[in-house]
ROLOKE-951671 format. One record per residue (C-alpha): chain; residue in one letter; x, y, z. Coordinates in pm, whole numbers. Example, Ala and Ser with C-alpha at 12.3 -4.5 7.8 and 13.67 -1.06 7.14 Angstrom:
! residues 2
  mol  type       u       v       w
    A     a    1230    -450     780
    A     s    1367    -106     714
! end
This chain:
! residues 566
  mol  type       u       v       w
    A     m    -101   -2650     683
    A     s      35   -2652     329
    A     a      66   -2848       9
    A     a     379   -2854    -200
    A     a     368   -2631    -505
    A     e     390   -2797    -844
    A     s     747   -2866    -940
    A     v     859   -2675   -1246
    A     s    1190   -2652   -1426
    A     e    1417   -2410   -1246
    A     p    1433   -2073   -1426
    A     l    1763   -1904   -1504
    A     w    1729   -1630   -1240
    A     v    1712   -1871    -945
    A     k    2093   -1898    -951
    A     n    2098   -1539    -821
    A     y    1884   -1614    -516
    A     q    2041   -1578    -174
    A     s    2164   -1916     -54
    A     g    1875   -2107     105
    A     v    1592   -1927     -78
    A     p    1375   -2189    -254
    A     a    1260   -2166    -614
    A     q     910   -2265    -501
    A     i     712   -2210    -182
    A     d     462   -2448     -26
    A     l     127   -2297    -117
    A     p    -119   -2219     163
    A     t    -424   -2435     222
    A     e    -569   -2232     512
    A     s    -692   -1876     548
    A     l    -538   -1567     705
    A     t    -772   -1625     999
    A     a    -608   -1963    1061
    A     m    -268   -1795    1029
    A     m    -356   -1543    1300
    A     e    -496   -1813    1529
    A     d    -175   -2012    1482
    A     a      31   -1704    1575
    A     v    -177   -1651    1891
    A     d    -118   -2015    1991
    A     r     256   -2012    1915
    A     f     356   -1660    2021
    A     g      84   -1576    2278
    A     s     307   -1408    2537
    A     k     525   -1226    2284
    A     v     460    -864    2188
    A     a     268    -837    1862
    A     l     220    -459    1850
    A     e     395    -154    1987
    A     f     236     190    1953
    A     f     397     496    2116
    A     g     543     252    2370
    A     a     217      69    2449
    A     e     254    -306    2395
    A     t      -4    -567    2294
    A     t      76    -939    2311
    A     y     -46   -1192    2056
    A     k    -282   -1339    2318
    A     e    -433    -995    2387
    A     l    -454    -931    2015
    A     g    -644   -1256    1959
    A     d    -893   -1172    2232
    A     r    -961    -823    2092
    A     i   -1002    -962    1740
    A     n   -1267   -1206    1862
    A     r   -1452    -936    2056
    A     a   -1443    -699    1759
    A     a   -1568    -982    1536
    A     e   -1863   -1044    1767
    A     g   -1936    -671    1778
    A     l   -1940    -658    1398
    A     r   -2158    -970    1381
    A     r   -2413    -797    1604
    A     l   -2408    -505    1360
    A     g   -2515    -746    1088
    A     v   -2181    -814     917
    A     r   -2194   -1150     741
    A     k   -1978   -1358     507
    A     g   -1903   -1171     184
    A     h   -2008    -829     319
    A     r   -1765    -545     261
    A     v   -1648    -348     564
    A     a   -1463     -21     502
    A     v   -1158      62     713
    A     i   -1045     426     703
    A     l    -762     450     952
    A     p    -399     554     982
    A     n    -156     296    1116
    A     c    -272     199    1465
    A     p    -343    -120    1663
    A     q    -714     -82    1589
    A     y    -640    -127    1217
    A     l    -487    -471    1261
    A     i    -763    -577    1501
    A     a   -1033    -455    1260
    A     f    -866    -632     967
    A     y    -864    -973    1131
    A     a   -1205    -926    1295
    A     v   -1365    -865     956
    A     l   -1183   -1165     808
    A     r   -1291   -1388    1098
    A     l   -1653   -1341     987
    A     g   -1570   -1427     627
    A     a   -1630   -1064     533
    A     v   -1408    -845     313
    A     v   -1182    -560     429
    A     v   -1184    -250     210
    A     g    -887     -28     297
    A     h    -913     346     229
    A     n    -672     636     257
    A     p    -799     852     548
    A     l    -658    1162     378
    A     y    -888    1118      79
    A     t   -1149    1386      25
    A     e   -1522    1314      60
    A     r   -1546    1301    -318
    A     e   -1266    1047    -354
    A     l   -1404     823     -79
    A     r   -1758     847    -215
    A     h   -1655     718    -556
    A     q   -1501     410    -396
    A     f   -1801     350    -166
    A     e   -2029     373    -469
    A     n   -1830      86    -615
    A     h   -1808    -152    -318
    A     g   -2126     -67    -128
    A     a   -2003    -121     230
    A     k   -2269     -56     494
    A     v   -2036     -63     795
    A     a   -1729     160     814
    A     i   -1456     168    1079
    A     v   -1331     525    1062
    A     w   -1067     746    1226
    A     d   -1268     997    1429
    A     k   -1082    1286    1264
    A     v   -1234    1205     923
    A     v   -1580    1074    1022
    A     e   -1753    1381     877
    A     k   -1637    1288     526
    A     v   -1833     963     546
    A     q   -2129    1131     713
    A     d   -2146    1375     421
    A     f   -2216    1098     169
    A     p   -2550    1133     -15
    A     d   -2832     900      91
    A     d   -2777     654    -192
    A     v   -2420     588     -71
    A     a   -2475     627     304
    A     v   -2347     357     540
    A     d   -2564     211     815
    A     t   -2306     225    1095
    A     i   -1988     424    1148
    A     v   -1753     289    1415
    A     a   -1539     585    1526
    A     v   -1181     515    1631
    A     n    -985     743    1863
    A     i    -630     622    1802
    A     t    -500     794    2117
    A     k    -689     530    2320
    A     a    -422     283    2206
    A     m    -143     496    2356
    A     p       8     442    2703
    A     r    -192     601    2986
    A     l      69     868    3063
    A     k      85     980    2701
    A     r    -296    1002    2689
    A     m    -293    1213    3004
    A     a     -25    1440    2857
    A     l    -253    1509    2560
    A     t    -506    1672    2795
    A     l    -265    1945    2908
    A     p    -390    2300    2826
    A     l     -89    2399    2618
    A     p    -100    2527    2257
    A     s     155    2271    2135
    A     v     -31    1987    2306
    A     r    -362    2108    2165
    A     r    -218    2104    1813
    A     t     -88    1750    1864
    A     r    -423    1636    2004
    A     q    -614    1794    1715
    A     g    -388    1611    1472
    A     l    -474    1276    1631
    A     t    -839    1285    1732
    A     a   -1170    1474    1707
    A     k   -1516    1455    1864
    A     t   -1789    1280    1666
    A     e   -2167    1251    1674
    A     n   -2402     968    1571
    A     t   -2127     707    1571
    A     l   -2047     391    1764
    A     a   -1721     417    1960
    A     w   -1461     149    1892
    A     e   -1452      65    2263
    A     e   -1828       0    2256
    A     l   -1784    -236    1963
    A     l   -1538    -444    2167
    A     d   -1748    -432    2486
    A     t   -1895    -775    2427
    A     a   -1825   -1145    2467
    A     p   -1584   -1302    2216
    A     l   -1721   -1453    1898
    A     a   -1832   -1815    1937
    A     k   -1540   -2050    1867
    A     d   -1752   -2259    1631
    A     h   -1852   -1962    1415
    A     p   -1776   -2061    1053
    A     r   -1428   -1965     937
    A     p   -1333   -1840     590
    A     k   -1174   -2066     331
    A     v    -836   -2000     173
    A     t   -1008   -1930    -161
    A     d   -1244   -1667     -15
    A     l   -1209   -1298     -92
    A     a   -1018   -1121     189
    A     a    -962    -763      78
    A     l   -1044    -498    -177
    A     q    -760    -256    -244
    A     y    -839      40    -467
    A     t    -595     141    -736
    A     s    -607     434    -974
    A     g    -647     322   -1333
    A     t    -536     554   -1612
    A     t    -906     625   -1673
    A     g    -944     756   -1318
    A     v   -1227     510   -1253
    A     p   -1184     338    -912
    A     k   -1076     -23    -949
    A     g   -1123    -253    -652
    A     v    -848    -515    -665
    A     m    -985    -844    -529
    A     l    -726   -1020    -314
    A     t    -807   -1361    -168
    A     h    -677   -1521     151
    A     f    -470   -1740     -82
    A     n    -319   -1439    -261
    A     l    -220   -1253      54
    A     r     -95   -1551     249
    A     s     106   -1666     -53
    A     n     278   -1327     -80
    A     a     358   -1333     292
    A     l     512   -1679     248
    A     q     710   -1556     -53
    A     g     839   -1265     154
    A     k     939   -1499     436
    A     a    1126   -1720     189
    A     w    1300   -1414      39
    A     m    1413   -1289     380
    A     h    1592   -1618     438
    A     g    1727   -1620     788
    A     a    1439   -1422     939
    A     q    1371   -1572    1282
    A     e    1016   -1647    1391
    A     g     916   -1463    1705
    A     k    1229   -1246    1704
    A     e    1197    -991    1422
    A     v    1109    -625    1489
    A     i     930    -462    1197
    A     y     891     -84    1173
    A     g     553      18    1031
    A     v     629     345     852
    A     l     425     275     537
    A     p      45     307     547
    A     m    -152     -15     596
    A     f    -406      97     336
    A     h    -125      70      79
    A     a     -73    -281     -61
    A     f     294    -290      48
    A     g     199    -199     404
    A     l     -92    -444     403
    A     t     125    -744     320
    A     l     425    -647     531
    A     y     243    -536     848
    A     l     -88    -721     841
    A     t      22   -1060     709
    A     f     402   -1106     705
    A     s     442    -977    1062
    A     v     179   -1222    1188
    A     l     315   -1513     984
    A     t     658   -1464    1142
    A     g     536   -1380    1495
    A     s     716   -1046    1476
    A     r     690    -735    1692
    A     l     529    -464    1478
    A     v     620    -109    1584
    A     l     351     114    1435
    A     f     367     483    1346
    A     p      46     671    1245
    A     k     252     825     966
    A     f     621     847     892
    A     d     781    1087    1141
    A     v    1158    1071    1156
    A     d    1162    1199    1516
    A     l     931     917    1629
    A     v    1141     663    1440
    A     m    1462     786    1604
    A     t    1302     776    1949
    A     a    1162     426    1898
    A     a    1492     294    1760
    A     k    1663     362    2092
    A     k    1431     113    2264
    A     s    1299    -134    2007
    A     k    1584    -209    1769
    A     p    1439    -263    1419
    A     t    1542    -564    1210
    A     v    1302    -517     915
    A     f    1255    -172     761
    A     c    1069    -153     431
    A     a     996     189     286
    A     v    1021     421     -13
    A     p    1342     610    -108
    A     p    1258     947      56
    A     i    1197     771     390
    A     y    1528     585     366
    A     e    1711     907     291
    A     k    1553    1103     579
    A     t    1603     818     825
    A     a    1967     767     729
    A     l    2052    1137     748
    A     e    1882    1179    1086
    A     s    2047     863    1220
    A     k    2386     998    1114
    A     k    2313    1335    1271
    A     r    2190    1195    1605
    A     g    2415     892    1628
    A     v    2122     649    1640
    A     d    2230     293    1566
    A     l    2054     127    1269
    A     s    2294    -165    1238
    A     t    2029    -411    1365
    A     i    1834    -372    1038
    A     r    1902    -685     833
    A     y    1623    -651     579
    A     a    1557    -324     395
    A     i    1345    -336      80
    A     s    1253     -28    -122
    A     g     954     -22    -354
    A     a     688     190    -525
    A     m     938     419    -702
    A     t    1289     420    -849
    A     l    1564     376    -589
    A     p    1849     625    -652
    A     a    2205     494    -623
    A     a    2290     779    -385
    A     t    2018     665    -144
    A     v    2152     309    -150
    A     q    2503     432     -76
    A     l    2389     656     210
    A     w    2171     389     372
    A     e    2434     116     350
    A     e    2699     350     488
    A     v    2481     431     790
    A     s    2326      89     858
    A     g    2598    -144     739
    A     g    2333    -364     574
    A     l    2200    -405     222
    A     l    1920    -192      77
    A     v    1758    -369    -217
    A     e    1488    -267    -462
    A     g    1176    -470    -526
    A     y     878    -446    -755
    A     g     509    -508    -734
    A     l     164    -375    -793
    A     t    -160    -395    -602
    A     e    -278    -666    -840
    A     s       7    -894    -724
    A     s     -56    -860    -349
    A     p     181    -664    -416
    A     v     536    -805    -441
    A     a     639    -997    -753
    A     l    1012    -932    -799
    A     g    1301    -830    -580
    A     n    1675    -808    -555
    A     p    1836   -1081    -344
    A     f    1987   -1002      -3
    A     a    2321   -1114    -139
    A     p    2622    -982    -331
    A     s    2440   -1089    -647
    A     r    2191    -804    -604
    A     r    2200    -562    -896
    A     n    2141    -194    -821
    A     g    1939     -10   -1084
    A     t    1716    -311   -1146
    A     i    1396    -433    -981
    A     g    1556    -773    -931
    A     v    1429   -1115   -1030
    A     p    1096   -1295    -982
    A     f    1007   -1410    -631
    A     p     978   -1783    -553
    A     s     683   -1948    -731
    A     t     663   -1647    -966
    A     e     707   -1665   -1343
    A     m     757   -1384   -1591
    A     r     736   -1322   -1963
    A     v     831   -1016   -2168
    A     v     591    -964   -2458
    A     d     495    -733   -2740
    A     p     258    -484   -2571
    A     e      45    -466   -2886
    A     a      31    -846   -2919
    A     p      83    -992   -2570
    A     e      59   -1348   -2701
    A     n     403   -1296   -2859
    A     d     722   -1295   -2651
    A     v     993   -1051   -2758
    A     d    1352   -1151   -2831
    A     p    1592   -1167   -2533
    A     g    1718    -822   -2435
    A     t    1443    -645   -2631
    A     p    1211    -407   -2442
    A     g     861    -543   -2392
    A     e     571    -550   -2147
    A     l     628    -749   -1829
    A     l     377   -1026   -1757
    A     i     381   -1215   -1428
    A     r     213   -1530   -1301
    A     g     205   -1670    -951
    A     p     -13   -1744    -648
    A     q     -10   -1376    -550
    A     v    -187   -1260    -870
    A     f    -529   -1115    -791
    A     a    -874   -1254    -871
    A     g    -992    -957   -1079
    A     y   -1147    -613   -1029
    A     w   -1463    -582    -819
    A     n   -1773    -557   -1040
    A     n   -1553    -486   -1342
    A     p   -1522    -789   -1571
    A     e   -1414    -573   -1865
    A     g   -1127    -421   -1670
    A     s   -1030    -764   -1538
    A     a   -1018    -909   -1889
    A     e    -784    -631   -2001
    A     v    -510    -731   -1757
    A     l    -574   -1099   -1677
    A     l    -481   -1311   -1979
    A     d    -540   -1677   -2050
    A     g    -319   -1900   -1840
    A     g    -324   -1669   -1537
    A     w     -81   -1408   -1672
    A     l    -108   -1053   -1536
    A     r     -27    -758   -1761
    A     t     172    -509   -1555
    A     g     173    -226   -1810
    A     d     545    -174   -1746
    A     i     799    -191   -2028
    A     v    1113    -375   -1921
    A     t    1432    -536   -2040
    A     v    1579    -856   -1895
    A     d    1953    -921   -1890
    A     e    2126   -1254   -1940
    A     d    2098   -1337   -1567
    A     g    1727   -1265   -1544
    A     f    1750    -925   -1373
    A     v    1472    -691   -1481
    A     k    1496    -319   -1549
    A     v    1195     -93   -1599
    A     v    1252     132   -1900
    A     d     907     285   -1945
    A     r     551     270   -1820
    A     r     285     186   -2073
    A     k      36     309   -1820
    A     e      54     680   -1753
    A     l      14     671   -1377
    A     i     231     918   -1188
    A     i     422     783    -889
    A     t     482    1048    -625
    A     g     607     963    -278
    A     g     524     599    -343
    A     f     158     671    -426
    A     n     -12     635    -762
    A     v    -184     939    -911
    A     s    -425     905   -1200
    A     p    -362    1196   -1439
    A     t    -720    1163   -1565
    A     e    -862    1225   -1219
    A     v    -658    1543   -1169
    A     e    -743    1663   -1521
    A     e   -1115    1617   -1455
    A     v   -1091    1834   -1143
    A     l    -899    2106   -1329
    A     r   -1152    2110   -1613
    A     t   -1433    2190   -1368
    A     h   -1269    2527   -1295
    A     q   -1446    2807   -1481
    A     l   -1123    2953   -1622
    A     i    -985    2628   -1766
    A     l   -1074    2504   -2111
    A     d    -858    2191   -2111
    A     a    -579    2028   -1910
    A     a    -310    1762   -1930
    A     v    -140    1622   -1621
    A     v     196    1444   -1630
    A     g     473    1334   -1396
    A     l     811    1505   -1418
    A     p    1123    1363   -1250
    A     r    1242    1488    -913
    A     a    1596    1476    -783
    A     d    1506    1200    -534
    A     g    1404     960    -811
    A     g    1030    1013    -775
    A     e     795    1227    -978
    A     q     606    1550    -922
    A     v     258    1617   -1054
    A     v     263    1893   -1316
    A     a     -36    2032   -1505
    A     a     -43    2208   -1842
    A     v    -368    2401   -1884
    A     v    -540    2584   -2168
    A     l    -720    2890   -2029
    A     q   -1049    3034   -2142
    A     e   -1008    3330   -2377
    A     g    -899    3640   -2187
    A     a    -826    3453   -1862
    A     e    -497    3485   -1675
    A     l    -322    3207   -1487
    A     d    -343    3228   -1106
    A     e    -142    2923   -1005
    A     a    -196    2966    -630
    A     a    -574    2991    -672
    A     l    -584    2685    -898
    A     r    -380    2481    -653
    A     a    -612    2588    -371
    A     y    -907    2481    -586
    A     c    -746    2139    -634
    A     r    -668    2102    -263
    A     e   -1039    2125    -185
    A     r   -1110    1832    -416
    A     l    -801    1611    -410
    A     t    -572    1443    -160
    A     p    -261    1662    -112
    A     y     -23    1432    -302
    A     k    -245    1457    -612
    A     v    -241    1838    -623
    A     p     -14    1966    -904
    A     r     312    2110    -775
    A     k     333    2326   -1087
    A     i      62    2456   -1319
    A     l     166    2604   -1652
    A     a     -50    2777   -1913
    A     i      -9    2676   -2278
    A     e    -197    2778   -2591
    A     e    -293    2432   -2713
    A     l    -261    2067   -2610
    A     p    -125    1815   -2862
    A     k    -395    1563   -2955
    A     s    -431    1252   -3167
    A     m    -658    1230   -3472
    A     l    -925    1095   -3238
    A     g    -893    1395   -3008
    A     k    -705    1218   -2729
    A     v    -453    1435   -2544
    A     l    -101    1310   -2610
    A     r      42    1328   -2260
    A     r     376    1191   -2375
    A     q     426    1493   -2602
    A     v     319    1728   -2323
    A     r     570    1566   -2090
    A     d     852    1582   -2346
    A     s     778    1948   -2413
    A     l     779    2037   -2042
    A     l    1106    1849   -1992
    A     k    1269    2049   -2272
    A     d    1158    2376   -2113
    A     a    1260    2273   -1761
! end
């Protein structure tokens, strides 16, 4: 199953690991497909998935994966083909993921809330001809121009994965029920139903399986240029990160953990935690289509969570509601926050309510995604992103000359190296070369300091991405949309701090001569073209944008100016 990782001298930060966590993991030699098949063999009768109370065992999961794989094979999906998956969290997502991998094909995860324009740009890049799509958003894909059009759309009605009584309740002729139903499903035309895809014999057992070095997934990330970048993650990358997570959560029991799926699976954090780590550990994965604190409270009364990874706003809402309703969260032994700064007040609230530790971690899509984390031990250090994971190395370098390390304690750009580091950007060798350096080092773009014990603190972002609610927003993309409005001459988009530790998207615009700012109209204009979390929360008119000698907008100066006026 595995080969021992190369032995290296033990770095200084390993002394801070929780007792029992190894400095190195055994690196995987088999694919994610083999990992799933092993889970089916070992945990067959155990519950793999829970969705609104409906349970699916590992044996049932394995059968559905093989039927979906055969259905996709009959649609012409072959090794190396890209298959788009545009779904919220649901059992069909996990089945689709492993069915695509079983064929040696590549899963391309997309945010179902993206607009047609946003999705089209990504499809233009990866060229998938088969798409597995939530029926509510099928029309976005059907609206693609002919040169981007897919051959087959498999429409997924996620309510079909609910218990029978809940499905029946959704047919009641009540306004509230109708609103709920409309939020979950919609009728489609000229599509293949998910149930039809699975209405076939299982894939032949001797069908060729993928290798550990094969490409498994493309995850799109917003570069500062706004150009879609497809992060290539191999079976080796993703399985390695799952193994690193298992090592970090020392004491996690195979076949006994209950993981709450409140983060989206199309996000790299959700992908690794729910699609790979949960299978590796034979866990019960309780899925939620989106974070809904009422659903979480209801589920927690029946299926007691033990692993709960999220972003700070989710921790805060869950803790407050738990306190209010008296719902017990003391079974949660592993709580990791990522994607944005974790406020000290949130840590205090969560630990008061749950009685367990809440620790902050760090990663990026290009590292599958987790690279650093705080230990589940008294040695954890709040206000930092922790120390490198097992089998992960780091350097802190001069951002203008990354071949040169900075002096200890001096701010510099964080570089990481490990088995979870990606294989490059899809069809983008130039972009790959910018971040992947000789020796396998990944440039993170984050400016950090490292203390004497090896704990890392982010002090600045060299990249100008805005992090809001745990999602990355490219300021360039939002600026380009604003500049298409007839009343706007120029625009600069920045992130300003919120009280919860995240950022809000704020735009400074230069209006055409004689025009007046109508903030509501501009925000409505943006909503038609951008996913809601990308729409500026505030739009301010200014006379002129600060620019460099080359004409580049100096966003840092815009941000500083807006902060002064706030």
